[in-house]
C-alpha positions in Angstrom: 19.9 -22.3 21.1 17.6 -23.3 18.2 15.7 -20.6 16.5 12.6 -20.8 14.4 12.0 -18.5 11.4 8.5 -18.3 10.1 7.7 -17.2 6.5 4.4 -15.9 5.3 4.2 -15.7 1.5 6.8 -18.3 0.5 5.2 -18.8 -2.9 5.9 -15.2 -3.9 9.2 -13.8 -5.4 10.7 -12.4 -2.2 9.2 -15.2 0.0 10.8 -17.9 -2.2 14.2 -16.2 -2.0 13.8 -15.8 1.8 13.3 -19.6 2.1 16.3 -20.2 -0.1 18.5 -17.9 2.0 17.3 -19.3 5.3 17.9 -22.9 4.3 21.6 -22.1 4.0 21.7 -20.0 7.2 22.8 -21.8 10.4 21.3 -19.2 12.7 17.9 -20.7 12.2 17.4 -24.4 13.0 13.8 -24.5 11.8 12.0 -22.8 9.0 8.3 -22.7 9.2 6.1 -22.0 6.2 2.6 -20.8 6.7 0.6 -21.6 3.6 -3.0 -21.8 2.5 -2.5 -24.9 0.3 -0.3 -28.0 0.5 3.4 -27.2 -0.2 5.8 -29.9 -1.2 9.5 -29.8 -0.2 12.4 -32.1 0.8 14.3 -29.8 3.1 14.9 -31.2 6.6 14.9 -27.8 8.3 11.5 -26.9 6.9 8.1 -27.5 8.4 4.8 -26.6 6.7 1.7 -25.5 8.5 -1.6 -25.1 6.6 -3.3 -22.0 7.9 -6.6 -20.2 7.3 -5.4 -16.6 7.5 -9.0 -15.4 8.2 -9.3 -17.7 11.2 -7.6 -16.0 14.1 -7.0 -19.1 16.1 -5.5 -21.0 13.2 -3.3 -18.1 12.3 -2.1 -17.4 15.8 -1.2 -21.1 16.4 0.8 -21.0 13.2 2.9 -18.2 14.5 3.3 -19.4 18.1 6.8 -20.5 18.9 8.5 -18.3 16.3 11.7 -16.3 17.0 11.4 -14.2 13.8 8.4 -13.8 11.5 9.0 -12.8 7.9 6.0 -11.5 6.0 6.4 -11.3 2.2 2.8 -11.7 1.3 1.1 -9.5 -1.3 -1.4 -9.6 -4.2 -2.3 -7.6 -7.3 -5.5 -6.0 -8.5 -5.7 -8.5 -11.3 -5.7 -11.4 -8.8 -8.5 -9.9 -6.7 -10.4 -8.7 -9.8 -10.3 -5.1 -8.8 -11.9 -5.7 -5.4 -10.3 -3.1 -3.1 -11.7 -4.7 0.0 -10.3 -8.1 -0.9 -7.0 -6.5 -1.7 -6.9 -4.9 1.7 -7.7 -8.2 3.4 -4.5 -9.6 2.0 -2.1 -6.6 1.9 -3.2 -5.1 5.2 -5.1 -7.6 7.4 -2.8 -10.6 7.0 0.3 -8.5 7.7 -1.3 -6.6 10.6 -2.5 -9.9 12.2 0.9 -11.5 11.8 2.5 -8.6 13.7 -0.2 -8.7 16.4 0.1 -12.4 16.9 3.9 -12.2 16.9 3.7 -9.8 19.9 1.0 -11.9 21.6 2.9 -15.1 21.3 6.2 -13.7 22.5 8.0 -13.2 19.2 9.9 -10.0 19.4 11.1 -9.8 15.8 8.8 -9.0 12.9 10.0 -8.2 9.3 7.8 -7.4 6.4 7.8 -6.2 2.8 6.3 -2.7 2.2 7.0 -0.5 -0.9 9.1 2.4 -2.0 7.0 5.6 -1.6 4.8 4.2 1.2 3.0 7.1 2.7 -0.2 7.1 4.8 -1.0 10.6 3.5 -0.7 9.6 -0.2 -3.7 10.0 -2.5 -2.5 6.8 -4.3 -4.4 3.8 -2.9 -1.4 1.4 -3.0 1.1 3.8 -1.5 -1.4 4.9 1.2 -2.2 1.3 2.1 1.6 0.5 2.5 1.9 3.6 4.6 -1.1 2.6 6.7 0.3 -0.9 7.4 3.7 0.5 8.4 2.1 2.8 10.9 -0.2 0.1 12.2 2.6 -2.5 12.6 4.8 0.1 14.3 2.0 0.8 16.9 0.8 -2.7 17.4 3.7 -5.0 16.6 6.5 -6.5 18.7 9.6 -4.8 20.0 11.6 -5.0 16.7 9.9 -4.2 13.5 11.6 -3.9 10.1 9.9 -2.7 7.0 11.5 -3.2 3.6 10.7 -0.8 0.7 11.8 -2.2 -2.6 10.9 -0.6 -5.9 10.6 -2.8 -9.0 11.7 -6.4 -8.2 14.1 -8.3 -10.4 14.1 -12.1 -10.5 12.3 -15.1 -11.9 8.6 -15.5 -11.2 6.7 -18.6 -11.9 3.7 -16.5 -12.7 4.0 -14.1 -15.7 3.3 -10.4 -15.2 3.4 -9.0 -18.7 2.7 -5.5 -17.5 6.0 -5.5 -15.6 8.3 -6.9 -18.3 8.9 -3.7 -20.3 9.2 -1.4 -17.2 11.8 -3.8 -15.7 13.9 -3.7 -18.8 13.7 0.1 -19.0 14.6 0.5 -15.3 17.7 -1.7 -15.8 18.8 0.2 -18.9 18.4 3.6 -17.3 19.4 2.7 -13.7 22.4 5.0 -14.0 19.9 8.0 -14.0 18.7 7.1 -10.5 21.0 9.1 -8.3 20.7 11.1 -5.1 17.2 11.1 -3.8 16.1 8.9 -6.8 18.2 6.0 -5.8 15.5 4.5 -3.7 13.5 3.9 -6.9 16.1 1.7 -8.5 15.0 -1.9 -9.4 16.4 -4.4 -7.0 16.9 -8.2 -7.1 14.5 -10.1 -4.8 17.4 -12.1 -3.4 19.1 -8.9 -2.2 15.9 -8.0 -0.4 15.7 -11.4 1.2 19.4 -11.3 2.2 18.9 -7.9 3.9 15.8 -9.2 5.7 17.7 -12.2 7.2 20.6 -9.9 8.1 18.2 -7.5 9.9 16.5 -10.3 11.7 19.7 -11.1 13.5 20.2 -7.5 14.6 16.6 -7.2 15.9 16.9 -3.5 16.6 14.1 -2.1 18.8 11.5 0.2 17.2 10.6 0.5 13.5 13.5 0.4 11.1 12.9 1.3 7.4 15.1 -0.3 4.7 15.2 1.4 1.3 17.4 0.6 -1.7 20.7 1.9 -0.4 20.2 0.3 3.0 19.5 -3.1 1.5 22.4 -2.9 -0.9 24.8 -1.9 1.9 24.0 -5.2 3.5 24.5 -7.1 0.3 27.9 -5.6 -0.8 29.9 -7.8 1.6 27.6 -10.8 0.9 28.0 -10.5 -2.9 31.8 -10.3 -2.5 31.8 -13.6 -0.7 30.0 -15.4 -3.6 
């Protein structure tokens, strides 16, 4: 049976790695990319759909026919010029609608990127938002929901984030200090997150499943040995 994997956020670090992993995975015959702007590629498995994420009909049609939906979209305060409402429209509304439309169109498998420390009771705007979206997707989304909580992401970005360069180096140097309950805060390669998302999509466990650092790395241990 042919299966369709849909990616939202392919131009981001994790989204681009997801596309790379899925192109080599025979489980999915079609990879659908939902994008706001034209996206060039030469992969025979991949189809591109231009979507207006604020137009519910356009968005829902983009998701229809999916067997698994991967949502790796996200923004930064710099990109939205400090506009909290605009930030929420991207990091909450787009993800929430993707989960809702997945359920409404018969897709039972939704996977999305959250953040380490996500907590709806947090006083931190970012961590509260991530906790809120996890709760909302759990209550409104399809049968199987998987939330991935990476800490600092490692990997090449086309866009430069100078504010992240020094913290990344420090986290890699002092990674040995992150033990016990602190392990979940270790920096992780975006490709390891992507691999674990594809692996989880094939399991499609019912309910909400949270993946933190150790969970994602347990998936990648056998995968990395095969390389």
